C-alpha positions in Angstrom: 200.7 114.3 142.7 200.6 114.1 138.3 197.9 116.2 138.0 196.9 116.7 133.4 195.1 119.6 133.2 192.5 118.4 129.6 190.9 120.6 127.6 187.3 119.0 126.8 184.2 118.2 129.5 182.7 116.5 127.6 181.6 112.5 126.9 185.7 112.4 125.0 187.2 113.5 127.5 185.7 112.4 130.6 184.5 108.8 129.3 187.9 108.2 127.2 191.1 110.1 128.0 189.8 111.9 132.3 189.1 108.3 133.1 192.2 106.7 132.3 194.1 109.7 133.9 192.4 109.5 136.8 192.7 105.5 136.6 196.3 105.6 136.9 196.6 107.9 139.2 196.3 111.4 137.5 194.4 114.2 139.3 192.5 115.5 136.4 191.2 119.5 135.9 188.9 119.2 133.3 188.9 123.1 131.4 186.0 123.8 129.3 183.3 126.1 128.7 180.0 124.2 130.2 179.3 125.8 133.8 177.1 123.0 134.2 179.3 120.3 133.7 182.6 121.9 135.7 179.9 122.8 138.6 179.2 119.0 138.5 182.1 117.8 138.5 183.4 120.3 141.0 180.7 118.9 143.7 180.9 115.7 142.6 185.2 114.9 143.0 184.3 112.4 140.2 181.3 110.0 137.7 181.1 106.7 136.8 182.4 105.5 133.6 179.7 102.1 132.2 180.6 100.5 129.1 177.5 99.8 126.5 178.0 95.4 126.9 175.5 92.7 128.1 177.9 92.3 130.9 178.0 95.9 131.6 181.2 97.4 134.1 180.9 101.0 135.7 184.4 102.0 136.7 184.5 105.3 139.8 186.3 108.2 138.5 187.2 109.6 141.0 190.3 112.8 141.5 189.7 114.7 139.2 187.9 119.2 139.1 186.7 121.4 136.6 187.4 124.9 135.2 185.7 127.8 133.0 187.6 129.1 130.8 186.1 131.5 130.2 185.9 133.2 133.9 188.8 131.6 134.7 191.1 131.8 133.4 193.9 132.7 135.7 193.1 129.5 138.0 193.8 127.4 134.3 197.4 128.9 133.9 198.1 128.3 137.8 197.2 124.7 136.9 198.8 124.4 133.4 202.5 125.6 135.4 202.5 122.6 137.5 200.7 119.7 134.6 202.7 116.3 133.8 200.5 115.8 130.4 197.8 119.2 128.7 196.0 117.0 127.1 192.8 118.3 124.2 189.3 116.3 123.5 187.1 119.5 122.3 187.3 119.1 118.2 189.9 120.1 115.7 188.0 123.4 114.5 188.3 124.2 118.5 192.3 124.3 118.6 192.9 127.6 117.4 190.9 128.7 120.0 191.8 127.8 122.7 195.5 127.6 121.5 196.0 131.5 123.3 195.1 130.3 126.7 197.2 127.0 126.6 200.4 129.6 125.4 200.3 131.5 127.7 200.2 129.5 130.2 203.8 127.2 128.8 205.2 130.9 128.5 204.8 131.2 132.3 205.4 127.9 133.7 209.1 127.7 131.1 209.5 130.7 133.5 209.7 129.0 136.9 208.4 124.9 136.5 211.4 122.9 135.2 209.8 120.2 134.5 209.1 119.0 131.3 205.2 118.2 130.1 203.2 116.3 127.7 200.5 118.7 125.2 198.4 115.4 122.8 195.5 116.9 121.1 193.6 113.7 121.2 191.2 114.2 118.1 189.9 112.5 115.3 192.6 114.1 113.2 195.4 113.4 111.0 198.3 115.8 113.4 196.2 117.2 115.8 199.1 117.9 118.0 201.2 119.1 115.1 198.4 121.7 114.7 197.5 122.8 117.5 201.4 123.0 118.4 202.0 125.6 115.3 198.9 127.6 116.3 200.6 127.3 119.6 203.4 128.9 118.6 201.7 131.4 116.7 201.0 133.2 120.0 204.6 133.5 121.9 208.4 135.2 120.8 210.9 133.2 119.7 212.8 133.2 123.1 209.6 131.6 125.0 209.6 129.3 122.2 213.7 128.2 122.5 212.5 128.0 126.1 209.1 125.9 124.8 212.3 123.0 122.6 213.9 122.7 125.8 211.0 121.5 128.3 207.5 121.1 126.7 206.9 117.7 124.0 204.5 117.3 121.4 203.0 114.1 120.4 200.7 113.2 118.1 198.1 110.5 118.7 195.5 108.4 117.9 191.7 107.9 119.6 189.5 105.0 118.9 186.1 104.9 122.0 182.6 104.7 120.2 180.4 107.6 122.8 177.3 108.1 121.2 174.1 110.3 122.6 174.0 109.7 126.3 170.5 108.9 127.5 170.7 110.7 130.5 172.4 114.8 129.6 171.1 115.7 133.9 174.2 113.5 134.3 177.6 113.5 134.4 178.5 110.0 134.0 178.8 108.5 130.7 178.3 105.4 128.5 181.0 104.5 126.2 181.4 100.5 124.4 184.1 98.8 125.8 187.0 98.5 122.9 189.1 101.6 122.7 192.5 102.2 121.5 194.9 104.9 121.7 198.6 105.4 120.0 200.9 108.2 120.8 203.5 108.4 118.9 207.2 109.4 121.1 210.8 108.6 121.5 211.2 109.5 124.8 210.4 106.9 127.9 207.5 110.0 130.0 205.6 109.6 132.1 202.6 105.9 132.7 199.7 105.8 131.8 197.2 103.3 131.2 195.6 102.6 128.3 198.5 104.4 126.6 200.0 102.8 123.4 203.5 104.3 122.7 205.1 104.3 119.4 207.6 105.2 117.2 205.7 105.9 114.0 201.7 106.6 114.0 201.0 107.0 110.8 200.5 103.9 110.0 197.6 103.6 113.1 195.9 107.1 112.7 195.4 106.1 109.0 194.4 102.8 109.8 191.8 104.1 112.6 190.4 106.8 110.4 190.3 105.3 107.1 188.9 102.5 108.8 186.6 103.2 111.7 185.8 106.8 110.6 185.4 106.2 106.7 183.3 102.8 107.9 181.1 104.8 110.9 180.4 107.4 107.8 179.7 105.5 105.3 176.8 103.4 108.1 175.2 107.3 108.8 175.3 108.9 105.3 173.9 106.1 103.9 171.1 105.0 107.1 170.4 108.5 106.8 169.2 108.6 102.5 167.5 104.8 104.1 165.1 106.5 106.4 167.1 104.5 109.3 167.9 105.4 113.5 170.2 104.0 114.4 173.9 103.1 112.5 172.9 99.7 114.1 169.8 98.9 112.9 171.8 100.7 109.8 173.8 97.8 109.9 170.3 95.7 109.5 170.0 96.5 105.7 172.3 93.4 103.6 172.6 96.5 100.2 174.2 98.9 103.7 176.1 95.7 105.6 177.6 95.1 101.1 178.1 99.3 100.8 179.8 99.5 103.7 182.3 96.3 103.3 183.6 97.5 99.9 183.5 101.1 100.4 186.4 99.3 103.5 187.3 97.0 100.7 188.5 100.1 99.1 190.4 102.3 102.2 192.1 98.6 103.3 193.1 98.2 99.2 195.2 101.6 100.1 196.8 101.4 104.2 197.9 97.8 103.2 199.9 99.5 100.4 200.8 101.9 101.3 201.9 100.7 104.6 202.6 97.0 104.0 200.2 96.0 105.9 199.5 91.9 106.4 196.3 92.1 103.4 194.6 88.8 105.6 195.3 91.1 109.9 194.0 94.1 107.8 190.6 92.2 106.6 190.1 90.9 110.5 190.7 94.6 111.4 187.9 96.2 108.8 185.4 92.7 110.1 186.0 93.9 114.1 185.5 97.5 113.3 182.2 96.1 111.5 181.1 93.9 115.4 181.9 97.2 116.7 179.1 99.5 115.0 176.9 96.3 115.4 176.6 97.1 118.7 173.0 97.8 120.1 173.8 98.7 123.1 175.6 101.8 122.3 171.8 102.2 120.1 173.6 105.6 118.8 172.5 108.0 116.0 172.6 107.8 112.5 172.8 111.6 113.3 175.0 111.9 115.9 177.5 109.9 113.7 177.4 111.8 110.4 176.7 115.7 112.1 178.7 118.3 111.1 179.5 116.8 106.7 181.8 119.9 105.6 184.4 118.9 108.1 183.7 115.6 107.0 184.7 116.1 103.5 187.6 117.7 104.2 190.4 117.4 102.3 192.2 115.3 104.5 189.2 114.0 107.0 187.7 110.2 106.4 186.0 109.8 102.5 188.2 112.5 100.4 191.6 111.4 101.1 192.0 108.0 101.1 189.9 108.8 98.2 192.0 111.0 96.5 195.1 108.6 98.4 193.7 105.7 96.3 193.0 106.9 93.0 196.5 108.5 93.0 198.1 104.4 93.6 195.7 103.4 90.6 192.9 101.2 93.2 189.2 101.3 93.1 188.2 104.3 94.8 184.2 104.1 93.5 182.7 102.8 96.2 184.1 106.1 98.3 183.1 108.5 95.9 179.8 106.6 96.2 180.3 107.2 100.2 180.7 111.3 99.2 177.8 112.0 97.0 176.1 110.5 100.0 177.5 113.2 102.6 176.4 115.9 100.4 172.7 114.9 101.0 173.2 114.5 104.4 170.8 117.3 105.6 169.1 116.8 108.9 168.2 120.2 110.1 169.1 120.6 113.5 172.5 120.4 111.6 174.2 124.0 111.5 176.8 122.4 108.7 174.1 120.2 106.8 172.0 122.7 106.3 175.0 125.8 105.5 176.5 122.4 103.1 172.9 121.8 101.1 172.8 126.0 101.4 175.6 125.6 99.3 175.0 123.2 97.2 171.6 125.0 96.1 173.1 128.6 95.5 176.7 127.4 93.8 176.0 123.7 93.0 178.2 120.3 93.7 181.3 121.4 91.7 181.6 125.1 93.7 181.0 122.7 96.9 184.2 119.9 96.0 186.2 122.7 94.9 185.0 125.2 98.0 185.0 121.6 100.6 186.9 119.4 99.7 189.7 120.9 97.0 188.1 118.5 93.8 189.2 119.8 90.9 186.1 119.9 88.4 188.9 117.7 85.4 189.2 115.3 87.8 187.5 111.6 87.7 187.0 111.0 91.6 184.8 114.3 90.2 182.9 113.0 88.0 182.4 110.0 90.1 181.2 111.7 92.6 179.2 113.3 90.5 177.8 110.5 88.6 176.4 108.5 91.9 175.0 111.9 93.5 172.0 112.6 91.0 171.2 108.6 91.0 170.7 108.9 95.0 169.1 112.0 94.8 166.3 109.7 92.5 
């Protein structure tokens, strides 16, 4: 039987990537440190994925199991030795932590298994698999690296599916939006997975997704938070915010069309489709969930700063992106550790320090000055 070792048994792992593998006939071994989830996966051998829609679809996911990488390392290593795919949906910041274990498993595998294995990091991060590959190789000697090059393929990917906070935290069933997209970059002939789209060049897909879906979602969340909104769909009922989201995605769209030669009309239709997805009231997605971890989302390569920098360098408008960055700097739910950390940095060191430290923006940069202008206005 074809098998997958998937790191991350959270809602994205279960409700998206793991579900597609299971539906394609793979046995999915979820690896996580959440013992309660691992126990439930092993007890029930499955769970349900429900779509957030008027005519909801319920998908039964079977043939799954779970391992705790903190207490069952040997079992994880054994699973890695025979897997067809090794995937992650665990968060980009966690990749360096799991890389040593994956490296150990691959090192053992290539000594006794000549079958090809495919590694894909399914994260909201440009070149996430390349990053994971680098972390893995740091833990291997030159001889093992040479063996890996023949028997292990690393593919970058773009993933897109909204999975809100679940209403029943005691259940491992998952509520997801009906729409999803999983694009994998390769020219190899690889084992089939239902719902996986293969392309030779991922860049247009991942940037289109990151700078439309993730940028748009973040803009709604940060502006909604400032207006005291609770959910994403409720926020979009505010005409001013709705217009601001459109203006911001027009800026990212101008960059994407220029950079990748996208069809203007097709991209405008894509933006419209994405905004309609955000309106889905059945998701009941919270502003605080979507906006969480603002330090990561204000990173130089992430959904707000990267397109603003690219637009500026291309001589394109970026004022609305600057406003979105300013709104992110004011995001401050008390339960969000990164938000609290961000506000502490702002209070102790000021906005110029934060933009330099977090976003790699310089004091004399026109974008920096535009952000500061909007930050002052939004504070009022």
